[in-house]
Legacy VTK file of the C-alpha trace (Angstrom):
# vtk DataFile Version 3.0
C-alpha trace
ASCII
DATASET POLYDATA
POINTS 152 float
61.223 -107.625 73.037
63.798 -106.683 75.509
67.363 -106.979 74.664
69.923 -107.974 77.293
72.404 -105.184 77.905
75.934 -106.432 78.215
78.130 -104.732 80.719
81.911 -104.805 80.882
84.811 -104.422 78.506
85.569 -106.247 75.337
88.728 -108.273 74.974
90.097 -105.740 72.483
89.619 -102.859 74.941
91.446 -104.782 77.672
94.354 -105.587 75.346
94.712 -101.920 74.352
94.830 -100.838 78.013
97.429 -103.512 78.853
99.571 -102.458 75.864
99.458 -98.796 76.948
100.443 -99.750 80.497
103.345 -101.874 79.216
104.666 -99.019 77.074
104.402 -96.561 79.969
106.229 -98.947 82.310
109.018 -99.501 79.771
109.405 -95.752 79.267
109.665 -95.077 82.996
112.187 -97.866 83.563
114.401 -96.588 80.726
114.194 -93.015 82.012
115.205 -94.072 85.524
118.226 -96.090 84.425
121.543 -94.628 85.590
124.385 -95.297 83.217
128.005 -95.580 84.306
128.892 -92.422 82.380
126.224 -90.431 84.239
127.494 -91.787 87.557
131.065 -90.812 86.632
129.914 -87.295 85.700
128.059 -86.993 89.000
131.128 -88.105 91.008
133.415 -85.693 89.119
131.017 -82.765 89.562
130.675 -83.558 93.265
134.470 -83.657 93.654
134.763 -80.222 92.003
132.208 -78.835 94.457
133.984 -80.477 97.410
137.286 -78.937 96.249
135.679 -75.488 96.183
134.145 -76.018 99.608
137.471 -77.156 101.090
139.200 -74.225 99.397
136.731 -71.767 100.972
137.092 -73.394 104.401
140.877 -73.272 104.088
140.860 -69.576 103.236
138.406 -68.782 106.046
140.369 -70.672 108.718
143.868 -69.919 107.389
144.783 -73.614 107.595
146.300 -75.482 104.657
144.015 -78.187 103.265
145.345 -81.026 101.121
143.216 -83.594 99.273
144.468 -87.054 98.385
142.961 -90.294 97.167
142.718 -93.323 99.463
141.737 -96.949 98.852
138.295 -96.326 100.364
137.732 -92.971 98.625
139.547 -89.749 99.424
140.539 -87.548 102.332
140.836 -83.846 103.107
143.746 -83.237 105.482
143.589 -80.026 107.503
139.815 -79.995 108.004
137.936 -81.300 111.054
137.003 -85.015 110.890
133.529 -84.946 109.309
133.657 -81.539 107.637
133.376 -83.027 104.126
132.503 -86.473 102.717
135.318 -88.957 102.130
133.659 -91.522 99.844
132.622 -91.675 96.203
128.930 -91.838 95.362
129.498 -94.806 93.045
131.567 -97.880 93.847
134.350 -98.412 91.337
135.154 -94.716 91.011
138.760 -93.762 91.681
141.034 -90.773 91.199
144.479 -90.705 89.682
147.142 -88.103 89.106
147.329 -86.361 85.777
150.629 -87.046 84.021
153.298 -84.713 85.285
151.414 -83.637 88.408
151.265 -84.879 91.975
148.479 -87.186 93.181
147.442 -84.570 95.735
145.588 -81.278 95.464
146.609 -78.328 97.662
143.530 -76.209 98.356
144.794 -73.205 100.250
144.867 -71.053 102.340
146.369 -68.814 99.658
143.827 -67.238 97.284
145.865 -68.320 94.236
146.764 -72.008 94.384
148.362 -72.733 91.012
147.124 -75.054 88.259
146.039 -78.471 89.524
144.144 -81.420 88.082
142.936 -84.894 89.046
141.453 -87.521 86.722
138.309 -89.280 87.931
138.059 -92.806 86.515
135.212 -95.320 86.551
135.994 -99.029 86.755
132.505 -99.749 85.398
133.420 -98.372 81.978
135.416 -100.863 79.871
138.697 -100.201 78.179
141.851 -98.381 79.108
141.587 -94.921 77.614
138.413 -94.777 75.566
136.375 -91.627 75.193
134.077 -90.791 78.081
135.795 -93.020 80.646
137.932 -90.378 82.320
136.889 -86.922 83.465
139.333 -84.303 84.686
138.621 -82.018 87.637
140.941 -79.050 87.179
141.620 -75.414 87.926
144.082 -72.848 86.669
144.457 -71.590 90.250
142.296 -68.492 89.828
138.986 -69.884 88.600
136.888 -72.564 90.334
137.464 -76.269 89.732
135.606 -77.523 86.671
134.918 -80.915 85.131
136.490 -81.431 81.722
136.357 -84.301 79.243
139.715 -85.974 78.680
140.561 -86.315 75.006
142.619 -89.498 74.379
LINES 1 153
152 0 1 2 3 4 5 6 7 8 9 10 11 12 13 14 15 16 17 18 19 20 21 22 23 24 25 26 27 28 29 30 31 32 33 34 35 36 37 38 39 40 41 42 43 44 45 46 47 48 49 50 51 52 53 54 55 56 57 58 59 60 61 62 63 64 65 66 67 68 69 70 71 72 73 74 75 76 77 78 79 80 81 82 83 84 85 86 87 88 89 90 91 92 93 94 95 96 97 98 99 100 101 102 103 104 105 106 107 108 109 110 111 112 113 114 115 116 117 118 119 120 121 122 123 124 125 126 127 128 129 130 131 132 133 134 135 136 137 138 139 140 141 142 143 144 145 146 147 148 149 150 151
């Protein structure tokens, strides 16, 4: 008596494979999601690096460089046209003056520039002054610009 050999997968095996693929896809999609807070942190960190770059260029050329916010993003006055970017990475990100300071940042050419700070704000995060919605890019004038959390 010869027995017929069945080839292929059982329904249970196929369901297990589909379930594993669904879990893997869900994990990847959650890992790739970019939250508004992460985008705000990335914009603030980028601004700190741009400030340091403009500061170095100002000291090297001996020309005063001033940063200020615009409706489309921001601008570095004193540098050649396309020397540094002038737009935020994320739409809805803006900068505002810290209370008691000017809405501009003077970046040189002096080696010591004095304490300065700018708040980076995301329109994508709800509320007026909740935690995590505002990050401060600041320096004491001697050390590099750093990103700091603003405590309400």
